[in-house]
C-alpha positions in Angstrom: -23.6 12.3 4.8 -22.7 9.0 2.7 -22.6 10.8 -0.1 -20.4 13.9 1.1 -17.8 11.7 1.9 -18.2 10.0 -1.9 -18.1 13.8 -3.5 -15.0 14.4 -0.8 -13.0 11.3 -2.1 -13.7 12.0 -5.8 -12.4 15.4 -5.4 -9.3 14.2 -3.4 -8.5 12.2 -6.0 -9.4 14.1 -8.8 -6.7 16.8 -7.4 -4.2 14.0 -7.2 -4.0 12.9 -10.2 -3.9 16.3 -11.5 -1.1 17.4 -9.5 0.4 14.1 -10.4 0.2 14.6 -14.3 0.8 18.0 -14.3 3.9 17.4 -12.2 5.0 14.9 -14.9 4.9 17.2 -17.9 6.7 19.4 -16.0 10.1 17.6 -15.1 9.7 16.1 -18.8 9.6 20.0 -19.8 12.7 20.6 -17.2 14.1 17.6 -19.0 14.3 18.6 -22.0 15.7 21.6 -21.7 18.2 20.1 -20.0 18.7 18.0 -23.1 18.8 20.7 -25.4 21.3 22.9 -23.4 24.2 20.7 -24.1 23.6 21.6 -27.9 22.0 25.4 -27.9 24.5 27.7 -29.2 25.1 30.6 -26.8 28.0 33.2 -25.4 28.8 31.7 -21.9 28.9 34.0 -19.5 32.6 33.9 -17.6 33.7 30.6 -15.5 36.8 32.2 -14.3 38.0 35.2 -12.7 41.2 36.8 -15.0 42.3 38.2 -11.9 45.8 37.2 -10.4 44.9 35.0 -7.1 46.5 35.3 -4.1 44.9 32.5 -3.2 45.3 29.6 -5.4 43.1 26.3 -5.4 45.6 24.4 -3.4 45.1 26.9 -0.8 40.9 26.9 -1.1 40.8 23.4 -0.4 43.6 23.5 2.7 41.1 25.8 4.4 38.1 23.9 3.5 39.9 20.5 4.4 40.7 22.6 7.8 37.3 22.9 8.7 36.3 19.8 7.6 39.0 17.9 9.7 37.5 20.3 13.0 33.4 19.2 12.5 33.7 15.9 9.7 29.7 15.7 10.8 28.2 18.6 11.7 27.8 21.2 8.7 27.1 24.3 10.6 29.8 23.9 13.0 31.7 23.4 9.8 30.9 27.3 8.3 31.3 28.4 11.2 34.9 27.5 12.0 35.4 28.1 8.2 34.3 32.4 8.8 36.6 32.1 11.8 39.4 30.6 9.8 38.7 33.3 7.1 38.7 36.3 9.4 42.1 35.7 10.2 43.2 36.2 6.8 43.3 39.3 4.6 41.0 41.3 3.0 42.2 39.8 -1.0 42.3 36.4 0.3 38.9 36.2 1.7 37.6 38.2 -1.3 39.5 35.2 -3.8 38.2 32.5 -1.5 34.7 33.9 -2.6 36.1 33.7 -6.2 37.4 30.0 -6.1 33.8 29.3 -4.2 32.7 30.7 -7.1 34.6 28.8 -10.2 34.3 25.4 -7.9 30.5 26.2 -8.2 30.4 26.0 -12.3 33.0 23.3 -12.5 29.7 21.6 -11.1 26.8 22.8 -13.3 27.5 19.0 -14.5 25.2 16.8 -15.9 26.5 13.8 -13.8 26.3 16.2 -10.3 22.9 17.0 -11.8 21.9 13.4 -11.7 23.4 12.8 -8.2 21.0 15.7 -7.6 17.8 14.0 -8.9 18.4 10.8 -7.3 18.9 12.2 -4.1 16.3 14.4 -3.7 13.8 13.3 -6.6 13.5 14.3 -10.4 12.0 17.5 -10.0 15.3 19.8 -10.4 15.4 23.0 -7.8 17.2 25.1 -8.7 17.8 26.9 -5.5 18.0 23.6 -4.3 21.0 22.8 -6.6 22.6 25.8 -5.7 22.5 24.4 -2.3 23.5 21.0 -3.2 26.9 22.3 -4.9 28.0 24.6 -2.1 27.4 20.8 -0.2 29.5 19.5 -2.2 32.7 22.3 -1.6 32.6 21.9 1.8 33.2 18.1 1.4 36.8 18.3 -0.1 39.0 18.3 -3.2 38.1 14.5 -3.6 34.6 14.9 -2.5 34.3 17.8 -5.8 36.4 15.4 -8.2 34.8 12.1 -7.3 31.2 13.6 -7.8 32.0 14.8 -11.2 33.9 12.3 -12.5 33.1 9.2 -10.3 29.7 10.0 -9.2 28.4 6.2 -8.6 31.4 5.9 -6.0 30.2 8.7 -4.1 27.0 5.9 -2.8 30.0 4.1 0.0 30.5 8.6 0.8 27.3 9.6 1.6 25.7 8.9 4.5 23.5 12.0 4.6 23.3 15.0 3.1 23.0 18.8 4.3 21.3 22.2 2.3 24.8 23.8 2.0 23.6 27.6 2.1 25.3 28.7 4.2 28.5 28.3 2.7 27.3 31.2 0.1 28.1 33.7 3.2 30.7 32.7 4.9 33.2 34.7 2.5 31.3 37.7 3.3 30.8 37.0 7.2 34.5 37.0 8.0 35.0 40.0 6.0 32.7 41.8 8.6 33.9 40.0 10.9 37.7 41.2 9.8 36.7 44.8 9.3 34.0 45.6 12.0 35.1 48.3 13.2 35.6 49.9 9.7 33.5 51.0 7.1 32.6 48.3 4.3 31.8 50.1 0.8 31.5 46.6 -0.9 31.4 42.8 0.4 33.0 39.7 -1.0 30.5 38.9 -3.2 29.6 42.1 -4.3 33.5 41.9 -5.6 32.7 38.3 -7.3 30.3 38.7 -9.8 32.1 38.2 -13.0 31.8 34.4 -12.2 27.8 34.5 -11.6 26.1 30.8 -10.8 22.7 31.9 -10.0 22.3 34.4 -13.2 25.1 33.8 -15.1 24.8 31.5 -18.6 26.7 28.4 -18.7 26.3 25.2 -20.7 26.5 22.2 -18.2 29.5 19.9 -19.0 29.5 16.5 -19.7 27.1 14.5 -21.2 22.9 14.9 -20.6 21.6 11.8 -18.9 18.1 11.1 -18.6 15.9 10.0 -15.2 15.2 7.0 -17.2 18.3 6.3 -17.1 19.6 6.3 -14.1 19.5 3.1 -13.0 22.0 2.3 -15.7 24.5 4.7 -15.2 24.4 5.0 -11.3 23.5 1.1 -10.3 24.8 1.7 -6.6 23.9 5.5 -6.0 20.1 3.9 -7.5 20.3 1.1 -5.1 21.3 3.5 -2.0 18.6 6.2 -2.8 
């Protein structure tokens, strides 16, 4: 029995060490790809929509702020409120809201925002996790959005907890369904807004690459907090 326990402990240690080294190599590989991305030459996907918008940037942030004021500390309730607000707009405005979100998501494809995500969640970079994180940033309003890109370290004063922002992904679609519940819908806002694609589009990250080993130097307040 004693030898069995020794073998079991040795196996657990072996598995743990193997996972640790594989994880480190994977993260190192991820970081190399992100570092190389800033100097890569490729044709980018569209970052903005060329069509004339009935819902401009100012109005977009006004709608986000309206929902945030109603539910400043409850993301899910904020999204339900935002859905209700949007459902009272025209079809064109709801579609444009989806398009503004997509443009904001591409703006947040930024090295400082990537660093912010990793400081909070760890050095492993989850593609889906980073999508939902960017949605959450948008849900906090224009000032938070701008600070996340240009004054990232100062967000240490504003972040008390983070949320999985996935619900913002479907807000426009849900609002569109509510508004048009009595008629057949051929395409939802997301279906009509695929020209700017934060999921499968090809984009160069804006800003300058920062290695996780340099996070403390570049983001002293954030690294102390998290």
